[in-house]
N, C-alpha and C positions, 0 to 999 in steps of 0.2 A: 497565536501560537506559532514560535519558530521549530521548524524540522529540518533535517538534511534528508534530502530525497535523491537518491542515487548519487551521493556526493555534492548536490548543490543544495547551498541554504535557501529555504522558502519560507515565507511568513504566510499564515491561514487565519483570517480574522474569523471564519467562519466556525473554528474549532475551538474547543475549550478545555478545561481539566476532566471533564467527564466524558470527552469524544473517545471512541473506539477505532480500532483499523478499518471496520465497515464504514465508519463516517468519513474517514480519511479518505478511502476508495471512492465513496459518493461524490466528495468534493472534487476529487481528481477525474470524475467521469469514467472509472475503468469499470469493467465488467468483471466481476470476481470470478467467474468460470474460466477465464484466461490469464489470471494472476497468479503469482508466486510471491510472497511478502517474508521479508526477513527485518525484525525488530531490534535493534542494538545487537546485532550479531547473530540472532536466534531465529529460526525458521517458525512462523506462526502459522498454525495450520487453521486450513479454511473454516473448520468447525469451531475455532476459538476466536475468530475475526470479531465476532458480536460483542464479547465479552472482554476483550482485549484493549485496556486502554493505552493512549497514546499520552506521552507527556512533552512539555517543552522542551528541546534540545534532543529528543530521541532521533537516532539516526535509521533512517528504513532506507531498506532496496527493494525494488519493486520489478519484478521481470513480468514482463507483457508478452504472451505468446501469440504469436500471429498464425493463420492458417495458411495454407498452401502447399506447394509441392510440385512434383513432376506428374504431368499428364500422362494419362494413358495413349498408348500408341496404337 
């Protein structure tokens, strides 16, 4: 399956027409609690990841949140 991830075209042999957003995140080894995802211009809620199928040619934007910040003084 070919997808455009954050503007870059990528091929995923592990994914098929029955794959979901959750499957994509697993292949990318991303933790769901630190990710926001948009598919074809629409935000996909975390609750819908397991039922939202991805299709060949989909455009996916993934934002990965990183912890950190200013320490206490």
